[in-house]
N, C-alpha and C positions, 0 to 999 in steps of 0.2 A: 287270250284266245285259246280255245281248246286245242289240245295236242293233235287230235284227228283233223280238225279244221286246218291247222297249220300245215300238216302233211298234205292234205288235199289241195291247199293253195299252192304249195311248192310243186306238187305233181302237175297241177294245172298250168303253172307258169312254165315248167320244163316242157310240157307237151305243146303249149301254145308258141313258145319261142324256139323250140327245137334245140335248146341249150341244156346242158347238164349242170345246173346250179346245185351245189351240195348244201345240205343242212348246216354243215360247219361254216361255210362261207356266209350264210345268212346269219348264223349266230355271232360270227365275228363282227359284222356290221351292227347287228342289234345290240351287242354288248356296249356299244358306245352311244346308244340312243337314250336320252333322258326325257323327262316331261318338258324340260326347257327346249329341247331340240324341236319338239312339236309346236311350241309356242313362238319360237323365233323363226321368222320367215326365211332369213338367210341360211340358218342352220337346216331348216326343212328342205330348202332347195339343194343344199349341199348333200343331204341324205339321199334325196331323189337321184342326184347325179351318181353317187356312190353305187346305188342299187342298179341303175341303168348301166353303168360301167361293168359291174359284176356280171350282169346278164348279157352284156354285149348287145344291148338293144338301144337304139336311138330313141330318145324321148323328146318330142317336139316341145317348144316353148308353150304352146297352147295346152298341151297335156300336163306339163309341169304346173301351169297356172290353175288348171282344173283340180289337180291333186291338192295343191296348196289351199285353194278355196274350200274344197271338201273337208280337208283336215281341220281348217279353222272353224268351219261351220259345225263340225261334228261334236265338239265339246270333249273329244278324246276319251270317251268311255269305250269299253270293249265291244259293246254291241254296235256302236257307230263305226268303229274301226273295221269290224267284220263286214259291215255294209259297204264301206268304201272299197275294201279289197274285192268284194263281189262285183261292185260297179266297174272297177278297173279291169277285172278279168273278162268282162263282157265287151271291152273296147276292141 
């Protein structure tokens, strides 16, 4: 993901949630993410929970299911991940 897009997404998340999520907090979670995390549904759900806890935003089971479905369908390339992030920003 391009650095400017990453900052844009972080800024949009902070604006939408009214929370002050730092770039370092995101990097801390991201450092533990591997390609296996995205392939293993239990690990992906755990990651979604970590991110929602960090943002102090409740994520419904239906939204978690949507995210998991979108990630599985995406094939995990950078372009599809950007599309998923944009989709989630519009929720």
